[in-house]
N, C-alpha and C positions, 0 to 999 in steps of 0.2 A: 618312740616311733622309729620304725626301720627306715633305711635309706630309700627303699622302694616306695613306701608310703609318702615320703617327703617329695619325691619326684612327681608322683601322681597328684598330690595336693597342690603342687606349684603350677599345674596346668590351668590356663584361663578358663573361666566359666565352669570350672569344676569338671571339665571333660578331659578325661585322661588322653594324653598324646604319647605316641611311641617315639617320636623324634621331630625335629624341626625341618620342614620341607620348604625350599626357596620358591617363591612364586615367580613366573616369567616376567621379565622387564620389557615393557613396550618400547619400540625404537622411537627416537625423538622425531617429531614432525619437522620436515624440511620444507619450508615455504618456497614456492617457485619464484625465481628472480623476476622481477618486474622489468619488462623491456621498455626502454625509453623510446618514444615515437621518433625523436630526432635521429637516433642511430638507425632505426629501420628505414627512415626516409633516405638517409645517406647511402645505405647499402643498396637500396633500389636504384638510386641515381647512378651509382658506380656501375651496376650491372647494365643499366640502360646505355650508359656512355660506352662501355666496352662493346656492347652489341652494335651500336651505331658505328664505332670504329671499324669493326669487322665488316659491316655492310659496305662502308665507303671503300675499304680495301678491295673487296670483291668486285665492286662496280668499276674501280679503276683498272683492275686486271681484265675485266670483261669488256671494257670500253676501248676497243681497238679499231684502228682505221686502216683501210686498205689503200696503199699509196704506190706511186710509180718509183722504181729504182733504176739506177744505171748499172748495167751488167758488163760493159766493156768500154774501153777508151773511145772517146769521141772528141775529135779536134774542133777547134773554133771554126765556125762556118760550115761544118759538115751537116748534111741533111740526116735527120734522125730516122731510123727504121725500127720496126718492132723487135728486130734482133738485138738492138742496142739497149732495149729497156726490159724491165721485169716488174714484178709486183711483190709487195711485202705487207704483212699485217702487223702494225706496231701500235703501242700506246703513244699517240701523237700529242705533244704539247701544243696548246692553241697558238702559242707564239711562233711556232715553226710553220712556215708556208711551204707546202708540198703539193705536187699534182696528185689528185686522187686517182685511184686505179680506174674508176669509171670514165675518167677523162683521158685515158692513155691514147685513144685513137685521135684525139684532138691535137696531140703534140707530134705524132708521127708525120713526117713530111716537113716539119719546121727545122730551122737551123739552130745549131748550138751557138749561143751568144758567148759562152765561155767554154773552157776546156772541161770536159766531164770525165770523172774517174769512177771506175767500178766500185760498187758498194755504197755509193752515196745516194741520197734522196734527190729527186728531180724537183727543182723549184720552178714556178712559173716564170720568174725573171731570167732563168738560164736558157730560155729558148726564145726565138724570134721568127716571125714569118717574113721578115725583110732580108734582103741580101746585105751582107756586111759591107760590100762595096756597092754603093748606090749608082744609079744612072748618072752619068756626067762626072764620075770619079775614076781615078786610076790608082792602082796599088803599087807602091814603091817599097821594095825591100831595103832596109838600112842595117848595115852591120855596125855594132857598137862594141868597142873595146871595153875591158873591165873599168877603166878609169872614166869612160864616157856614160856608163850606165847609171841612171838616177837611183838613189837609195830607195825611193818610193817605187813599189812594184808597178810595172806597166801592165795594165789590164785592158781588155777590149772595151772600146768606147772612150778611152782616155784621150782628152784633147791635148795635142802637142803642137809645137812650132819647130819647123825645120829652119835652121839658121845657117846662112852661108858665111863661112869663115875663110878669108883668103889664105892661101898656103904661105908658110913662112918664107920671108925674103922677097915676097911679091906684093904689089899693091894694085888695086883696081885703078885703071886709067880714068882721070877726070874726077876722082873722089878724094876727099881729104880724109885724114886718119880718124877724125872724130865723127865721120858720117855714120848714121845708123846702119847696121848690117841688113842685108836683104833677108826676109823671112817668108816662109810659106806655112799656112795653116794646114794642119793634118789631124788625123784621128787614128789611134791604134786599132788595128784589126786583130793582130796576133803578135805575141812575143814568144820566141823560142827559149829553151833553157840554154845555159852557158855551154859552149862547145868544149869538150875535153881538151886539155892542153892549152888552148888559146884563151878560153873564157869569153869568146866573142858571142854576143847575143844578136840574133837577127830579129828585127822588128818590122812587121808589115804595116805600113802607114798608108792610109787612103788620103789622097789629095784631089783637088779639082783636076779635070782632064787637061786644063791649060798649064797647070803648075807641075804636073807629073814629069814631063821631060826635063824640066829645069832641075827638079829635085834629084832625078836620076843622074844628071850630069854632075851635080855637086857630089853625089855619093861616089861616082866613079873617080872623081879627082881627089877625093879624100878631104874635101873642104866643107863637108856638111856636119852639123851638130844638131842633136835633138834636145829640146828643152820642154818641160811640162808647162802647159798653159794653166791659168787659173781655173778653178772649178766652173766659173760662169763663162769661160771661154775668152775672157778679156785679158 
């Protein structure tokens, strides 16, 4: 038998074949990953939380309040005018007490209870409808040297006592050395800044009309000292 016959007879089913042809191979089936419900729920929760955070931020930015501001210096006791005040729109913290812009007219004509500086918000407690020097009172200016100025800042409304201290080398007739000094009750209306060079601070103190002349005499003689009273005035 020839080689050709041997190749033909070797074909399966007795069918002659010219050569071996490779059949195509099907790709392997890839099963889809099964998503776990917990992961999906967590993803949705994170998306929702992020959206809520953005919403809160937008609300905070948009939640602005129109308030009254101070646009120029206003001294203690000065009557406020519209030229002293302005308006601004800010994100106001609930803990901050400020006069609303709608109430601007209500503070015009009132007096500044404290010194007001430009750029600050106007608080209701910073204005008053009352005169700082009331009926039956007198205003006594008192000059304090640096060593006489209390470390605690003097602010309008602060209760003080004016103390008479006899001049050195003199004694009051008919009084013993251990006698209690004379005092006058007063209230700070305004305190200036320290004068350049001398450091002297001038404090305007309101006293009763009957004590005003006495306090002024003590001040002129250099025998007056100012002390802070207790918060309750005692």
